RODO-2510 file (C-alpha; in nm, 4 decimals, decimal comma):
residues 119
     n   res          X          Y          Z
     1     m     1,0318     0,2311    -0,3127
     2     l     0,9301     0,0566    -0,6287
     3     r     1,1205    -0,2756    -0,5388
     4     f     0,9295    -0,2630    -0,2012
     5     a     0,6002    -0,2186    -0,3811
     6     h     0,6744    -0,4776    -0,6405
     7     a     0,7589    -0,7265    -0,3614
     8     l     0,4328    -0,6378    -0,1769
     9     v     0,2295    -0,6975    -0,5007
    10     e     0,4042    -1,0565    -0,5422
    11     l     0,3217    -1,1351    -0,1916
    12     h    -0,0491    -1,0450    -0,2220
    13     k    -0,0601    -1,2451    -0,5358
    14     r     0,0809    -1,5490    -0,3556
    15     r    -0,1530    -1,4968    -0,0553
    16     a    -0,4544    -1,4883    -0,2760
    17     h    -0,4026    -1,8565    -0,3628
    18     v    -0,2638    -1,9907    -0,0332
    19     r    -0,4972    -2,1562     0,1934
    20     d    -0,2209    -2,3105     0,4552
    21     l    -0,2405    -2,1011     0,7574
    22     a     0,1197    -2,1323     0,8200
    23     e     0,2262    -2,0068     0,4935
    24     i    -0,0381    -1,7150     0,4956
    25     a     0,1386    -1,6289     0,8425
    26     e     0,4939    -1,6369     0,6713
    27     i     0,3530    -1,4048     0,3878
    28     d     0,2246    -1,1643     0,6244
    29     g     0,5317    -1,1633     0,8299
    30     r     0,7237    -1,0783     0,5196
    31     r     0,4652    -0,7983     0,4272
    32     s     0,5199    -0,6545     0,7753
    33     e     0,8898    -0,6612     0,7180
    34     l     0,8497    -0,4572     0,3823
    35     v     0,6126    -0,2361     0,5398
    36     n     0,8727    -0,1460     0,8024
    37     d     1,1387    -0,1166     0,5393
    38     i     0,9383     0,1427     0,3498
    39     n     0,8646     0,3416     0,6911
    40     d     1,2446     0,3275     0,7368
    41     w     1,3122     0,4466     0,4077
    42     i     1,0709     0,7254     0,4033
    43     i     1,2159     0,8616     0,7500
    44     r     1,5501     0,8626     0,5956
    45     k     1,4553     1,0200     0,2639
    46     m     1,1860     1,2802     0,3482
    47     p     1,2102     1,5329     0,6502
    48     q     0,9156     1,5142     0,8749
    49     h     0,7844     1,8640     0,9816
    50     r     0,6444     1,7840     1,3471
    51     h     0,5424     2,1253     1,4464
    52     g     0,1942     2,2171     1,3428
    53     a     0,1571     1,9205     1,0946
    54     s    -0,1408     1,7042     1,1293
    55     l    -0,0746     1,3334     1,1961
    56     h    -0,1710     1,0919     0,9397
    57     t    -0,3611     0,7831     1,0582
    58     e    -0,1311     0,5223     0,9000
    59     s     0,2272     0,4825     0,8005
    60     l     0,3346     0,5191     0,4426
    61     g     0,4380     0,1360     0,4366
    62     a     0,0827     0,0543     0,5194
    63     v    -0,0722     0,2783     0,2451
    64     i     0,1514     0,1165    -0,0025
    65     d     0,0550    -0,2374     0,1152
    66     r    -0,3201    -0,1423     0,0763
    67     m    -0,2439    -0,0046    -0,2700
    68     a    -0,0546    -0,3412    -0,3460
    69     h    -0,3545    -0,5635    -0,2272
    70     s    -0,5907    -0,3383    -0,4484
    71     w    -0,3825    -0,3654    -0,7370
    72     v    -0,3823    -0,7415    -0,7138
    73     a    -0,7605    -0,7582    -0,6618
    74     a    -0,8216    -0,5495    -0,9484
    75     n    -0,6195    -0,7536    -1,1774
    76     q    -0,7848    -1,0671    -1,0502
    77     a    -1,1236    -0,9027    -1,1274
    78     i    -1,0120    -0,8637    -1,4794
    79     e    -0,9070    -1,2060    -1,5118
    80     a    -1,2306    -1,3439    -1,3502
    81     d    -1,4804    -1,1003    -1,4903
    82     g    -1,3360    -0,9434    -1,7775
    83     v    -1,2648    -0,5570    -1,8354
    84     r    -1,6232    -0,4391    -1,8620
    85     s    -1,7607    -0,5963    -1,5452
    86     d    -1,9122    -0,3712    -1,2639
    87     r    -1,6762    -0,5627    -1,0301
    88     t    -1,3773    -0,4939    -1,2228
    89     h    -1,4653    -0,1262    -1,2486
    90     r    -1,5192    -0,1004    -0,8612
    91     h    -1,2019    -0,2492    -0,7959
    92     w    -1,0099    -0,0225    -1,0379
    93     y    -1,1893     0,2763    -0,9062
    94     h    -1,0937     0,1839    -0,5474
    95     l    -0,7291     0,1494    -0,6700
    96     a    -0,7502     0,5038    -0,8429
    97     e    -0,8823     0,6478    -0,5241
    98     l    -0,5928     0,5009    -0,3092
    99     v    -0,3453     0,6412    -0,5676
   100     d    -0,5050     0,9732    -0,5466
   101     g    -0,4803     0,9537    -0,1571
   102     y    -0,1170     0,8469    -0,1950
   103     t    -0,0327     1,1406    -0,4196
   104     d    -0,1948     1,3801    -0,1818
   105     l    -0,0434     1,2388     0,1284
   106     i     0,3062     1,2694    -0,0333
   107     a     0,2534     1,6113    -0,1188
   108     e     0,1266     1,7079     0,2157
   109     v     0,4065     1,5540     0,3872
   110     a     0,6565     1,7265     0,1591
   111     g     0,4874     2,0464     0,2138
   112     g     0,4931     2,0000     0,6030
   113     r     0,1133     2,0043     0,6281
   114     r     0,0954     1,6225     0,7448
   115     r     0,3361     1,3883     0,9197
   116     l     0,3560     1,0299     0,9329
   117     p     0,3153     0,8200     1,2463
   118     v     0,6554     0,6780     1,3771
   119     q     0,6513     0,2989     1,3846
***
């Protein structure tokens, strides 16, 4: 899972500096493949409780992709504005919210209270 997340971070870093539409499409295509790989992995590794569990609105891969994007944005804010800026604080706060949501989601899926959408 960490390899997938790291690869998504690297793609988001690269995408932030690319202006060529064909290259952006290539990066987004690779991100989509990684999101699908994460979704396949979670289906194999974590049993899904289908009866009575609420359906989450997005796949785990999509959640991790959003966290990777937020991580890159937060680090770019530090580089551009410094660690004490309001913009940097907002980015890191948003990332912390995503991490909390991810943690809650995993606990709910593992506990059978939530299920993930099938691709």
